[in-house]
PyMOL Python script that loads the backbone (N, CA, C, O; Angstrom):
from pymol import cmd

cmd.read_pdbstr("""\
ATOM      1  N   MET A   1      -5.907 -25.994 -10.018  1.00  0.00           N
ATOM      2  CA  MET A   1      -5.744 -24.952 -10.659  1.00  0.00           C
ATOM      3  C   MET A   1      -7.016 -24.061 -10.576  1.00  0.00           C
ATOM      4  O   MET A   1      -6.905 -22.864 -10.842  1.00  0.00           O
ATOM      5  N   ALA A   2      -8.265 -24.605 -10.207  1.00  0.00           N
ATOM      6  CA  ALA A   2      -9.347 -23.802  -9.945  1.00  0.00           C
ATOM      7  C   ALA A   2      -9.046 -23.003  -8.468  1.00  0.00           C
ATOM      8  O   ALA A   2      -9.514 -21.895  -8.206  1.00  0.00           O
ATOM      9  N   GLU A   3      -8.369 -23.613  -7.766  1.00  0.00           N
ATOM     10  CA  GLU A   3      -8.269 -22.943  -6.457  1.00  0.00           C
ATOM     11  C   GLU A   3      -7.318 -21.698  -6.596  1.00  0.00           C
ATOM     12  O   GLU A   3      -7.496 -20.699  -5.899  1.00  0.00           O
ATOM     13  N   ILE A   4      -6.345 -21.786  -7.479  1.00  0.00           N
ATOM     14  CA  ILE A   4      -5.480 -20.677  -7.743  1.00  0.00           C
ATOM     15  C   ILE A   4      -6.177 -19.552  -8.414  1.00  0.00           C
ATOM     16  O   ILE A   4      -5.985 -18.383  -8.077  1.00  0.00           O
ATOM     17  N   PHE A   5      -6.944 -19.887  -9.316  1.00  0.00           N
ATOM     18  CA  PHE A   5      -7.925 -18.987  -9.913  1.00  0.00           C
ATOM     19  C   PHE A   5      -9.033 -18.317  -8.959  1.00  0.00           C
ATOM     20  O   PHE A   5      -9.445 -17.175  -9.163  1.00  0.00           O
ATOM     21  N   ARG A   6      -9.426 -19.028  -8.025  1.00  0.00           N
ATOM     22  CA  ARG A   6     -10.466 -18.524  -7.124  1.00  0.00           C
ATOM     23  C   ARG A   6      -9.686 -17.710  -6.148  1.00  0.00           C
ATOM     24  O   ARG A   6     -10.258 -16.683  -5.786  1.00  0.00           O
ATOM     25  N   ASN A   7      -8.552 -17.931  -5.662  1.00  0.00           N
ATOM     26  CA  ASN A   7      -7.861 -17.159  -4.802  1.00  0.00           C
ATOM     27  C   ASN A   7      -7.173 -15.837  -5.428  1.00  0.00           C
ATOM     28  O   ASN A   7      -6.859 -14.887  -4.711  1.00  0.00           O
ATOM     29  N   LEU A   8      -6.980 -15.852  -6.727  1.00  0.00           N
ATOM     30  CA  LEU A   8      -6.616 -14.636  -7.573  1.00  0.00           C
ATOM     31  C   LEU A   8      -7.847 -13.609  -7.642  1.00  0.00           C
ATOM     32  O   LEU A   8      -7.753 -12.398  -7.441  1.00  0.00           O
ATOM     33  N   MET A   9      -8.896 -14.236  -7.930  1.00  0.00           N
ATOM     34  CA  MET A   9     -10.149 -13.582  -7.899  1.00  0.00           C
ATOM     35  C   MET A   9     -10.538 -12.696  -6.597  1.00  0.00           C
ATOM     36  O   MET A   9     -10.886 -11.518  -6.530  1.00  0.00           O
ATOM     37  N   ALA A  10     -10.359 -13.663  -5.599  1.00  0.00           N
ATOM     38  CA  ALA A  10     -10.733 -13.143  -4.378  1.00  0.00           C
ATOM     39  C   ALA A  10      -9.750 -12.103  -3.959  1.00  0.00           C
ATOM     40  O   ALA A  10     -10.240 -11.163  -3.333  1.00  0.00           O
ATOM     41  N   PHE A  11      -8.261 -12.070  -4.207  1.00  0.00           N
ATOM     42  CA  PHE A  11      -7.364 -11.196  -3.946  1.00  0.00           C
ATOM     43  C   PHE A  11      -7.803  -9.854  -4.767  1.00  0.00           C
ATOM     44  O   PHE A  11      -7.753  -8.764  -4.197  1.00  0.00           O
ATOM     45  N   ALA A  12      -8.184  -9.952  -5.967  1.00  0.00           N
ATOM     46  CA  ALA A  12      -8.354  -8.621  -6.835  1.00  0.00           C
ATOM     47  C   ALA A  12      -9.722  -8.005  -6.221  1.00  0.00           C
ATOM     48  O   ALA A  12      -9.824  -6.784  -6.096  1.00  0.00           O
ATOM     49  N   GLY A  13     -10.689  -8.809  -5.871  1.00  0.00           N
ATOM     50  CA  GLY A  13     -11.845  -8.243  -5.155  1.00  0.00           C
ATOM     51  C   GLY A  13     -11.801  -7.597  -4.008  1.00  0.00           C
ATOM     52  O   GLY A  13     -12.388  -6.541  -3.770  1.00  0.00           O
ATOM     53  N   THR A  14     -10.988  -8.316  -3.140  1.00  0.00           N
ATOM     54  CA  THR A  14     -10.681  -7.657  -1.758  1.00  0.00           C
ATOM     55  C   THR A  14      -9.770  -6.427  -1.965  1.00  0.00           C
ATOM     56  O   THR A  14     -10.050  -5.408  -1.333  1.00  0.00           O
ATOM     57  N   PHE A  15      -8.703  -6.433  -2.796  1.00  0.00           N
ATOM     58  CA  PHE A  15      -7.988  -5.380  -2.947  1.00  0.00           C
ATOM     59  C   PHE A  15      -8.751  -4.124  -3.488  1.00  0.00           C
ATOM     60  O   PHE A  15      -8.637  -3.021  -2.954  1.00  0.00           O
ATOM     61  N   SER A  16      -9.415  -4.327  -4.413  1.00  0.00           N
ATOM     62  CA  SER A  16     -10.228  -3.119  -5.183  1.00  0.00           C
ATOM     63  C   SER A  16     -11.341  -2.723  -4.052  1.00  0.00           C
ATOM     64  O   SER A  16     -11.449  -1.507  -3.892  1.00  0.00           O
ATOM     65  N   LEU A  17     -12.099  -3.455  -3.326  1.00  0.00           N
ATOM     66  CA  LEU A  17     -13.036  -3.174  -2.383  1.00  0.00           C
ATOM     67  C   LEU A  17     -12.259  -2.267  -1.303  1.00  0.00           C
ATOM     68  O   LEU A  17     -12.787  -1.191  -1.024  1.00  0.00           O
ATOM     69  N   ILE A  18     -11.148  -2.582  -0.723  1.00  0.00           N
ATOM     70  CA  ILE A  18     -10.513  -1.933   0.137  1.00  0.00           C
ATOM     71  C   ILE A  18     -10.115  -0.568  -0.140  1.00  0.00           C
ATOM     72  O   ILE A  18     -10.332   0.417   0.566  1.00  0.00           O
ATOM     73  N   ALA A  19      -9.399  -0.636  -1.449  1.00  0.00           N
ATOM     74  CA  ALA A  19      -9.110   0.675  -1.994  1.00  0.00           C
ATOM     75  C   ALA A  19     -10.164   1.491  -2.279  1.00  0.00           C
ATOM     76  O   ALA A  19      -9.918   2.658  -1.972  1.00  0.00           O
ATOM     77  N   ALA A  20     -11.265   1.316  -2.760  1.00  0.00           N
ATOM     78  CA  ALA A  20     -12.506   2.011  -3.219  1.00  0.00           C
ATOM     79  C   ALA A  20     -13.093   2.490  -2.026  1.00  0.00           C
ATOM     80  O   ALA A  20     -13.430   3.674  -2.009  1.00  0.00           O
ATOM     81  N   VAL A  21     -13.320   1.622  -0.785  1.00  0.00           N
ATOM     82  CA  VAL A  21     -13.871   2.349   0.276  1.00  0.00           C
ATOM     83  C   VAL A  21     -13.049   3.245   0.897  1.00  0.00           C
ATOM     84  O   VAL A  21     -13.586   4.291   1.263  1.00  0.00           O
ATOM     85  N   VAL A  22     -11.776   3.091   1.128  1.00  0.00           N
ATOM     86  CA  VAL A  22     -10.792   4.252   1.439  1.00  0.00           C
ATOM     87  C   VAL A  22     -10.903   5.459   0.787  1.00  0.00           C
ATOM     88  O   VAL A  22     -10.951   6.533   1.387  1.00  0.00           O
ATOM     89  N   MET A  23     -10.953   5.323  -0.598  1.00  0.00           N
ATOM     90  CA  MET A  23     -11.041   6.533  -1.443  1.00  0.00           C
ATOM     91  C   MET A  23     -12.451   7.292  -1.249  1.00  0.00           C
ATOM     92  O   MET A  23     -12.479   8.522  -1.288  1.00  0.00           O
ATOM     93  N   MET A  24     -13.589   6.551  -1.045  1.00  0.00           N
ATOM     94  CA  MET A  24     -14.930   7.306  -0.809  1.00  0.00           C
ATOM     95  C   MET A  24     -14.771   7.732   0.504  1.00  0.00           C
ATOM     96  O   MET A  24     -15.227   8.867   0.642  1.00  0.00           O
ATOM     97  N   VAL A  25     -14.266   7.228   1.603  1.00  0.00           N
ATOM     98  CA  VAL A  25     -14.138   7.682   2.949  1.00  0.00           C
ATOM     99  C   VAL A  25     -13.376   9.187   2.967  1.00  0.00           C
ATOM    100  O   VAL A  25     -13.843  10.193   3.502  1.00  0.00           O
ATOM    101  N   LEU A  26     -12.180   9.103   2.300  1.00  0.00           N
ATOM    102  CA  LEU A  26     -11.385  10.325   2.114  1.00  0.00           C
ATOM    103  C   LEU A  26     -12.151  11.258   1.518  1.00  0.00           C
ATOM    104  O   LEU A  26     -12.397  12.309   2.111  1.00  0.00           O
ATOM    105  N   HIS A  27     -12.637  11.006   0.262  1.00  0.00           N
ATOM    106  CA  HIS A  27     -13.475  12.045  -0.474  1.00  0.00           C
ATOM    107  C   HIS A  27     -14.613  12.688   0.378  1.00  0.00           C
ATOM    108  O   HIS A  27     -14.844  13.897   0.371  1.00  0.00           O
ATOM    109  N   GLY A  28     -15.238  11.857   1.042  1.00  0.00           N
ATOM    110  CA  GLY A  28     -16.345  12.354   2.023  1.00  0.00           C
ATOM    111  C   GLY A  28     -15.585  13.314   3.039  1.00  0.00           C
ATOM    112  O   GLY A  28     -15.993  14.467   3.181  1.00  0.00           O
ATOM    113  N   LEU A  29     -14.694  12.937   3.612  1.00  0.00           N
ATOM    114  CA  LEU A  29     -14.035  13.756   4.675  1.00  0.00           C
ATOM    115  C   LEU A  29     -13.502  15.114   4.175  1.00  0.00           C
ATOM    116  O   LEU A  29     -13.601  16.157   4.821  1.00  0.00           O
ATOM    117  N   ILE A  30     -12.867  14.988   2.840  1.00  0.00           N
ATOM    118  CA  ILE A  30     -12.350  16.220   2.419  1.00  0.00           C
ATOM    119  C   ILE A  30     -13.613  17.229   1.846  1.00  0.00           C
ATOM    120  O   ILE A  30     -13.505  18.454   1.792  1.00  0.00           O
ATOM    121  N   ALA A  31     -14.672  16.564   1.485  1.00  0.00           N
ATOM    122  CA  ALA A  31     -15.942  17.324   1.199  1.00  0.00           C
ATOM    123  C   ALA A  31     -16.461  18.080   2.425  1.00  0.00           C
ATOM    124  O   ALA A  31     -16.758  19.274   2.382  1.00  0.00           O
ATOM    125  N   ILE A  32     -16.543  17.403   3.397  1.00  0.00           N
ATOM    126  CA  ILE A  32     -16.945  17.763   4.622  1.00  0.00           C
ATOM    127  C   ILE A  32     -16.107  19.067   5.124  1.00  0.00           C
ATOM    128  O   ILE A  32     -16.595  20.173   5.355  1.00  0.00           O
ATOM    129  N   ILE A  33     -14.747  18.697   5.242  1.00  0.00           N
ATOM    130  CA  ILE A  33     -13.987  19.746   5.840  1.00  0.00           C
ATOM    131  C   ILE A  33     -13.886  21.069   4.903  1.00  0.00           C
ATOM    132  O   ILE A  33     -13.957  22.205   5.373  1.00  0.00           O
ATOM    133  N   SER A  34     -13.718  20.799   3.563  1.00  0.00           N
ATOM    134  CA  SER A  34     -13.604  22.064   2.757  1.00  0.00           C
ATOM    135  C   SER A  34     -15.031  22.651   2.197  1.00  0.00           C
ATOM    136  O   SER A  34     -15.098  23.586   1.398  1.00  0.00           O
ATOM    137  N   HIS A  35     -16.182  21.942   2.752  1.00  0.00           N
ATOM    138  CA  HIS A  35     -17.547  22.569   2.292  1.00  0.00           C
ATOM    139  C   HIS A  35     -17.539  22.574   0.694  1.00  0.00           C
ATOM    140  O   HIS A  35     -18.304  23.391   0.183  1.00  0.00           O
ATOM    141  N   LYS A  36     -16.771  21.764  -0.179  1.00  0.00           N
ATOM    142  CA  LYS A  36     -16.983  21.597  -1.477  1.00  0.00           C
ATOM    143  C   LYS A  36     -17.016  20.066  -1.966  1.00  0.00           C
ATOM    144  O   LYS A  36     -16.252  19.191  -1.558  1.00  0.00           O
ATOM    145  N   LYS A  37     -18.000  19.909  -2.879  1.00  0.00           N
ATOM    146  CA  LYS A  37     -18.082  18.577  -3.326  1.00  0.00           C
ATOM    147  C   LYS A  37     -17.023  18.317  -4.540  1.00  0.00           C
ATOM    148  O   LYS A  37     -16.694  17.182  -4.884  1.00  0.00           O
ATOM    149  N   GLU A  38     -16.598  19.351  -5.064  1.00  0.00           N
ATOM    150  CA  GLU A  38     -15.563  19.148  -6.333  1.00  0.00           C
ATOM    151  C   GLU A  38     -14.224  19.290  -5.808  1.00  0.00           C
ATOM    152  O   GLU A  38     -13.877  20.223  -5.083  1.00  0.00           O
ATOM    153  N   MET A  39     -13.419  18.262  -6.225  1.00  0.00           N
ATOM    154  CA  MET A  39     -11.904  18.236  -5.902  1.00  0.00           C
ATOM    155  C   MET A  39     -11.156  18.536  -7.046  1.00  0.00           C
ATOM    156  O   MET A  39     -11.592  18.401  -8.190  1.00  0.00           O
ATOM    157  N   SER A  40      -9.985  18.960  -6.747  1.00  0.00           N
ATOM    158  CA  SER A  40      -8.927  19.222  -7.963  1.00  0.00           C
ATOM    159  C   SER A  40      -8.392  18.035  -8.424  1.00  0.00           C
ATOM    160  O   SER A  40      -8.608  16.975  -7.836  1.00  0.00           O
ATOM    161  N   SER A  41      -7.786  18.103  -9.318  1.00  0.00           N
ATOM    162  CA  SER A  41      -7.364  16.837  -9.888  1.00  0.00           C
ATOM    163  C   SER A  41      -5.946  16.439  -8.941  1.00  0.00           C
ATOM    164  O   SER A  41      -5.437  15.319  -8.885  1.00  0.00           O
ATOM    165  N   ARG A  42      -5.586  17.378  -8.397  1.00  0.00           N
ATOM    166  CA  ARG A  42      -4.309  16.856  -7.407  1.00  0.00           C
ATOM    167  C   ARG A  42      -4.939  16.294  -6.163  1.00  0.00           C
ATOM    168  O   ARG A  42      -4.340  15.301  -5.749  1.00  0.00           O
ATOM    169  N   GLN A  43      -5.943  16.643  -5.481  1.00  0.00           N
ATOM    170  CA  GLN A  43      -6.590  15.955  -4.573  1.00  0.00           C
ATOM    171  C   GLN A  43      -7.110  14.638  -4.862  1.00  0.00           C
ATOM    172  O   GLN A  43      -6.888  13.736  -4.053  1.00  0.00           O
ATOM    173  N   GLU A  44      -7.826  14.394  -5.994  1.00  0.00           N
ATOM    174  CA  GLU A  44      -8.246  13.203  -6.491  1.00  0.00           C
ATOM    175  C   GLU A  44      -7.035  12.376  -6.567  1.00  0.00           C
ATOM    176  O   GLU A  44      -7.121  11.228  -6.131  1.00  0.00           O
ATOM    177  N   ARG A  45      -5.933  12.779  -7.048  1.00  0.00           N
ATOM    178  CA  ARG A  45      -4.864  11.801  -7.301  1.00  0.00           C
ATOM    179  C   ARG A  45      -4.095  11.415  -5.985  1.00  0.00           C
ATOM    180  O   ARG A  45      -3.546  10.324  -5.825  1.00  0.00           O
ATOM    181  N   TYR A  46      -4.115  12.336  -5.146  1.00  0.00           N
ATOM    182  CA  TYR A  46      -3.702  11.921  -3.601  1.00  0.00           C
ATOM    183  C   TYR A  46      -4.652  10.841  -3.125  1.00  0.00           C
ATOM    184  O   TYR A  46      -4.215   9.805  -2.622  1.00  0.00           O
ATOM    185  N   ILE A  47      -5.770  11.039  -3.257  1.00  0.00           N
ATOM    186  CA  ILE A  47      -6.845  10.199  -2.845  1.00  0.00           C
ATOM    187  C   ILE A  47      -6.643   8.655  -3.252  1.00  0.00           C
ATOM    188  O   ILE A  47      -6.665   7.738  -2.432  1.00  0.00           O
ATOM    189  N   VAL A  48      -6.439   8.496  -4.658  1.00  0.00           N
ATOM    190  CA  VAL A  48      -6.294   7.334  -5.218  1.00  0.00           C
ATOM    191  C   VAL A  48      -4.964   6.757  -4.681  1.00  0.00           C
ATOM    192  O   VAL A  48      -4.917   5.574  -4.343  1.00  0.00           O
ATOM    193  N   TYR A  49      -3.929   7.525  -4.597  1.00  0.00           N
ATOM    194  CA  TYR A  49      -2.650   7.174  -4.018  1.00  0.00           C
ATOM    195  C   TYR A  49      -2.796   6.527  -2.679  1.00  0.00           C
ATOM    196  O   TYR A  49      -2.436   5.358  -2.542  1.00  0.00           O
ATOM    197  N   ILE A  50      -3.278   7.176  -1.725  1.00  0.00           N
ATOM    198  CA  ILE A  50      -3.662   6.789  -0.493  1.00  0.00           C
ATOM    199  C   ILE A  50      -4.291   5.504  -0.329  1.00  0.00           C
ATOM    200  O   ILE A  50      -3.839   4.631   0.411  1.00  0.00           O
ATOM    201  N   GLY A  51      -5.528   5.371  -1.152  1.00  0.00           N
ATOM    202  CA  GLY A  51      -6.310   4.286  -1.205  1.00  0.00           C
ATOM    203  C   GLY A  51      -5.618   2.962  -1.540  1.00  0.00           C
ATOM    204  O   GLY A  51      -5.776   1.899  -0.938  1.00  0.00           O
ATOM    205  N   ILE A  52      -4.854   3.183  -2.555  1.00  0.00           N
ATOM    206  CA  ILE A  52      -4.010   2.212  -3.048  1.00  0.00           C
ATOM    207  C   ILE A  52      -2.759   1.629  -2.158  1.00  0.00           C
ATOM    208  O   ILE A  52      -2.314   0.483  -2.219  1.00  0.00           O
ATOM    209  N   ALA A  53      -2.342   2.606  -1.391  1.00  0.00           N
ATOM    210  CA  ALA A  53      -1.261   2.314  -0.367  1.00  0.00           C
ATOM    211  C   ALA A  53      -1.853   1.643   0.911  1.00  0.00           C
ATOM    212  O   ALA A  53      -1.241   0.759   1.510  1.00  0.00           O
ATOM    213  N   VAL A  54      -3.112   2.120   1.308  1.00  0.00           N
ATOM    214  CA  VAL A  54      -3.753   1.437   2.392  1.00  0.00           C
ATOM    215  C   VAL A  54      -4.122  -0.202   2.094  1.00  0.00           C
ATOM    216  O   VAL A  54      -3.964  -1.082   2.941  1.00  0.00           O
ATOM    217  N   ALA A  55      -4.614  -0.415   0.799  1.00  0.00           N
ATOM    218  CA  ALA A  55      -4.674  -1.594   0.282  1.00  0.00           C
ATOM    219  C   ALA A  55      -3.643  -2.634   0.307  1.00  0.00           C
ATOM    220  O   ALA A  55      -3.728  -3.801   0.687  1.00  0.00           O
ATOM    221  N   LEU A  56      -2.497  -1.878  -0.248  1.00  0.00           N
ATOM    222  CA  LEU A  56      -1.290  -2.621  -0.352  1.00  0.00           C
ATOM    223  C   LEU A  56      -0.739  -3.027   1.348  1.00  0.00           C
ATOM    224  O   LEU A  56      -0.305  -4.131   1.676  1.00  0.00           O
ATOM    225  N   LEU A  57      -0.876  -1.978   2.153  1.00  0.00           N
ATOM    226  CA  LEU A  57      -0.490  -2.134   3.602  1.00  0.00           C
ATOM    227  C   LEU A  57      -1.315  -3.317   4.193  1.00  0.00           C
ATOM    228  O   LEU A  57      -0.796  -3.934   5.123  1.00  0.00           O
ATOM    229  N   LEU A  58      -2.430  -3.662   3.791  1.00  0.00           N
ATOM    230  CA  LEU A  58      -3.301  -4.518   4.398  1.00  0.00           C
ATOM    231  C   LEU A  58      -3.299  -5.805   3.739  1.00  0.00           C
ATOM    232  O   LEU A  58      -4.151  -6.620   4.093  1.00  0.00           O
ATOM    233  N   ILE A  59      -2.451  -6.119   2.814  1.00  0.00           N
ATOM    234  CA  ILE A  59      -2.466  -7.447   1.968  1.00  0.00           C
ATOM    235  C   ILE A  59      -1.929  -8.424   3.225  1.00  0.00           C
ATOM    236  O   ILE A  59      -2.639  -9.428   3.274  1.00  0.00           O
ATOM    237  N   PRO A  60      -1.187  -8.423   3.955  1.00  0.00           N
ATOM    238  CA  PRO A  60      -0.801  -9.511   4.988  1.00  0.00           C
ATOM    239  C   PRO A  60      -1.989 -10.006   5.836  1.00  0.00           C
ATOM    240  O   PRO A  60      -2.037 -11.129   6.338  1.00  0.00           O
ATOM    241  N   PHE A  61      -3.058  -8.950   5.961  1.00  0.00           N
ATOM    242  CA  PHE A  61      -4.233  -9.503   6.582  1.00  0.00           C
ATOM    243  C   PHE A  61      -5.309 -10.122   5.722  1.00  0.00           C
ATOM    244  O   PHE A  61      -6.357 -10.528   6.223  1.00  0.00           O
ATOM    245  N   TYR A  62      -5.079 -10.188   4.562  1.00  0.00           N
ATOM    246  CA  TYR A  62      -6.200 -10.792   3.607  1.00  0.00           C
ATOM    247  C   TYR A  62      -6.161 -12.266   4.044  1.00  0.00           C
ATOM    248  O   TYR A  62      -5.095 -12.665   4.512  1.00  0.00           O
ATOM    249  N   TYR A  63      -7.095 -13.044   3.958  1.00  0.00           N
ATOM    250  CA  TYR A  63      -7.328 -14.439   4.231  1.00  0.00           C
ATOM    251  C   TYR A  63      -8.204 -15.225   3.298  1.00  0.00           C
ATOM    252  O   TYR A  63      -9.426 -15.078   3.257  1.00  0.00           O
ATOM    253  N   PHE A  64      -7.524 -16.072   2.546  1.00  0.00           N
ATOM    254  CA  PHE A  64      -8.226 -16.821   1.584  1.00  0.00           C
ATOM    255  C   PHE A  64      -7.884 -18.352   1.976  1.00  0.00           C
ATOM    256  O   PHE A  64      -6.775 -18.886   1.991  1.00  0.00           O
ATOM    257  N   PRO A  65      -9.055 -18.867   2.267  1.00  0.00           N
ATOM    258  CA  PRO A  65      -8.852 -20.209   2.634  1.00  0.00           C
ATOM    259  C   PRO A  65      -8.648 -21.174   1.409  1.00  0.00           C
ATOM    260  O   PRO A  65      -9.282 -20.972   0.374  1.00  0.00           O
ATOM    261  N   ALA A  66      -7.884 -22.084   1.507  1.00  0.00           N
ATOM    262  CA  ALA A  66      -7.461 -22.830   0.248  1.00  0.00           C
ATOM    263  C   ALA A  66      -8.337 -24.008   0.013  1.00  0.00           C
ATOM    264  O   ALA A  66      -8.146 -24.735  -0.962  1.00  0.00           O
TER     265      ALA A  66
END
""", "prot")
cmd.dss("prot")
cmd.show_as("cartoon", "prot")
cmd.util.cbc("prot")
cmd.orient("prot")
């Protein structure tokens, strides 16, 4: 039972870390390209969607030792 809980926590941590890193990188790239640090709500929404999509696509590559 503890192993299942540990794996679920590792999955949640890995997923959120990958999504957050992708979002920060995209935010930085958009700020560099547009020369503005402020984003519209539409840009922020797309950044979040892309970050979550990348994290979902990388799920098969997560490794959690049992």
